[in-house]
N, C-alpha and C positions, 0 to 999 in steps of 0.2 A: 233372515236370509240376506247375504251380502248384495249390494247393489250391482246390477250387471255392468260390465265394462262398456258394452254397446247395447243400446236400445233403439230399435227401429219400429216406428208406429205408423201404420196406414200409409206407407210410402207409395207414391205414384209418380210415374214418368210417362208423359205422352209426347210423341213426335208428330209433326205435321207432315202430311203426304198429299200429293195431288190426288184428287178423287176421280180422275179420268180425263180423257182428251177434251171433252166439252167443258168440264169444270175448270181445266187448266186455262182454257181460252178466257174464262171469266174470272180467273184468279182465285177460284175457290179451292179450299183444302179440307182434308178430314184428319181427325186425330187418330193416331195408332197407339194403343196402350202397350208400352213395353213392360212396365211394371204397374200393377193395378191393385193397390190395397194390401201391401205386404207388411207383416209385423213379425218380429222375432227379437230375442235377446241373446247376448253372448257374454258368458262369465269370463273372469280372468283365468288364464291358463287352460281355456277350453278350445276345442276345435269343433266348429260347426261346418259340416259338409253341405254344399249347395249343389244339387243335381237337377237334371232335366234336359230335354232336347234342345238343340241349337235354336236360338231365337226366343227362348222362354223368358229371358230377362236376367239371367244370372250375372253376367258381366256388368250389365247396367247397374244392378244393385251394388256390386263391388265398387264401381266408380262413384256412385252417389254417396255411399257411406264414408268415402275418403274425401268428399268435397270436390272431386275432379269434375263430375257432371252434376249440374243443378237438378234438384227434384222439382216436379210440377207441384207437388203438395206432400204433406206428411212431415214426420219429425225423425231426425237422426240425432241421438244423444250419445256422445262419447265421453266417458269418464266424468259425467255430470255436466258436460258442455253441449248445448244444442247447436251442432255445427251447421244445420240447414239455415240458421238465422244469422250466422257469422259472415262478415265481409272477409275477402281474401287476406287482408292485413291481420285481422283478428284471428283468423284460422291458422296463420303461419306458425305460431308456437306449438300448435297441436300436430302439425304435419310431420314433425320428426318422430312422433309417437305412432303415427298411422302411415303405413307404407304398403306398396303393392309389388308383388312378384309378377311381372308381365308374361303373358303366354308366348309372344313372339320373341324368340331368343335373339334374333339379329337386330330387330328394331329397338329392343330394350337397351342395347349398349351402343355407345358412340363409336362408330367404326374407325374414327381418326384418333382415338385416345387409347393409350396403352392401359393395361390393367391397373398399374400403380397410379396412373392419373385419374382413372375412374373412381378408385377407392379414395384417393386423396381429396377429390372434389366432394365426395359424399361426406367424408369425415369433417371437412372444414366448412360445410354448408351452414351448419347451425352452431359451430363451436370455433372459437379463436384459439388455436393451439400452436405451440412451437414445433419446428420441424422434427425435432427429436421425438416429441410426443406423437406426431403424425406417423412417423416411422414405426414407433412401438405399437400403435393402434393398428396399423396396416398388417404388421406381423401377427398380431393377435387375431385379426379377422381371417387371415389365411389359415391359421391353425383351426379356427372354429369351423370353417367349411372344407377342411381337408384339401387345400390347394398347395402345391409346392411353390416356394419363393421364386423359382425360375420363371414362373408364369407372369410375374409382375411386368416383365418387359414385352409381353405378347400383346398383339392387337386382337380384337374379338375374332376376326376371320381366321386366326391361327389357333383358335381353341376348338376343342370338340364340343358337342352339344351339352354334355354333362358339365364340362368346365365352364361354359358360358352360364349355365344355370347356377353354378356355385358362385360365380362372380356376381350374378344378380342378387343372390341371397346375401352375399357379403356386403354388397352396397346398401341393401336394406338395413342390415345390422349396423353398418357404419353410421347411419343417421341417428340410430338410437331407438328404433321402432320397438314397441311392445305389442302392437296389434298389426297383423299382416293379412292382407287379402292376397291369397295365392290363387291366381287365375290360371288354371290348367298347368300346374308346375311340372307335370311329368309328360306333357305332350311332346311329340317329336323326338323322343328319347328311346333308345333300346330298352328292352325289358330289364336287363341287369342294371342299367344306369338308373332306370326309374326306381328300382328298389333302393339303390344307394341314396337317391335324393329324398325319398320318403323317410328312410332311416335317419338321414341328416336332419330333416325338418322335425321329426319326433324328438331327436336328441337335443336339438336347440330349444325346443319347447320345454323340455325337462330342466335343462341347465339354466336357461335364461328367463323362464316363466312367461313365454310368449303365448299369445292368443291368435288363432287363425280362423278366417273365413275361407274355407277350402273349396274352390270352385273346380269341378272336374266332370268329364264324361266317363272317366274310368271308375265304375261303380265298386269294383273290388278294392281299389286304392282308397276310395272314399270310406268304405266300410272299415278298412284297416286303420286309417288315421283319425277318424272322427269320433268324437264323444256322442254327438247328436247329428242327425241328418235332416235337412229340409228338402222336400221334393217340390219342384216348381212345374207348373203347366200353364202355358199361355198367360204369363205375367203374374200368376198367383201361386201361393204355397198351398198344396193340396194335402200334404201330410208332413208332420214333423215329430221327431221323437228320438229315443236312443238308437244309435247306429245299428246295433244288432237286431233290435225289434223291427225297425223300418225295413232292413234288408231281408230278414228271415221270417218275419211275421207281419208283413205289411197289411194295412187295413183298407187302403185305397186301391181300387182296381188298376189305376194307372201305375202306381208304385209297383204292384205285383207284376204287371206286364213289363215294365221298364227293366226290372231286375231279371226277369225270365228271359227277355230278349237279348240282353247284353252280357249276362254272365253265363259262360259256356256250361258250367256244371248244372245249370237249371234249364237248359235248352229244351228239354222234353216238356216243360210246362207251357211253352209258348202255344202249342196247339190246344192244350186243355183250357187255357185262359182266353183263347180266341184272338191272339195278337194278329194273326193273318187277316182278320176281318177289318182291320183298321182302314178307314176310308180316307180320301183326300179332303183336306180342310184348309182353311185360310187363317194363317197366324194373325193377320191384320184385322180380321173380322170375327172375333170370338162369338160363339153362339150364345143365346140367352139362356138363363138358368144355369145348369151345370155345363161348363165349357167342354168337359170330356165326354158328355153324353153321345155325340155323334160317332165316337170311336169305342164306346164302352160296351163290353160283352155282357156285363151285369144288367145294364139298361135294356139291352136287346132281350136277354133271357127273362126279364121281368115283364115283358110285353110293352116296353116303351112307356112307362108311367108318366103322366102329365107333369108331376111335380118336378121331374128332372129338367124339363124345358120351360118351366114357368119362370118368366123374368122376375117375378116377385119373390121367388124362393131359391135364389142362388145359394148353394151350400156354403157355409162358413166353417172355419176350424172349430171343432169341439172335442173336448177330452173324451177319449174312449178307454182310458185306463192304461196302466203300465207306462205312464209318461208319454203316451202317444196322443196326438191330436190329428183329426182327419176332417177334410171338407168333402163329405159324401153323404147323400141321403140313404144309401144302402151299403154301408161299410162291410168289408169282407169279415167272415167269422174268424175267430182266433184259431 
């Protein structure tokens, strides 16, 4: 089997937060686990979808694997290079191969620069080229993202949401990226424009051999574009496997409820799976044992077995067949 393009092993990221008013007076802090022991691999030309509720650590993982945010511990290996151990100068040659499509359309583009200058800056960031070559490359990028040449003179505020997203994609391609973290690339766009952006990303992957870590709340889009899907809950991956299997034959109760709650065609399943029974919980203080137990209908139906809340028996990912792995003491039946 070919070596994965990206290997993430036991990745952890903790942030320090005040532990309360009294603790603040004494300067004490507590650790908040944003990412807590995440491992996965990504092959060349593959799309791995990363889903979960807000605050589960998806974007943090994307930033860590690109070397933008330092990890607290763990390893990130890109194309044979362990980037978690590299200093910024040593990481620079790899940055042109690893890029991010940012969620915020406005913050991602310099409002004072015209589109031609945004692309020119990206093209010349890692390459010394003659102006004629820059012009040729700019024209090529516009063709690749289906933008008219007239948009080169536009400022970001003069572009539609879809056009801004296309410029963002063109800028990533201009650098020479082969691995792209797409952070909510279809957010804040009309449904018809979302479809165009999804089709564009898929087409670029086929033509240019790109690999994506696709972060999104839109589960239908994730299922459509991803080869595999990883589902996160409170900083950990609870299920990972082929996109169709995870979406349509999920083995973790959380995955089942997540798809049932957010995909309209399965809305009738919400009541059957007990999604309405979810209680209030604290993202910053995960429970011991299985972190999903306080909200899990299977845990309740089984009479709250002690193994689910035993701090010494926190479930870890295990192979359950059909390419799926699940972190659950009582995985759902096929």
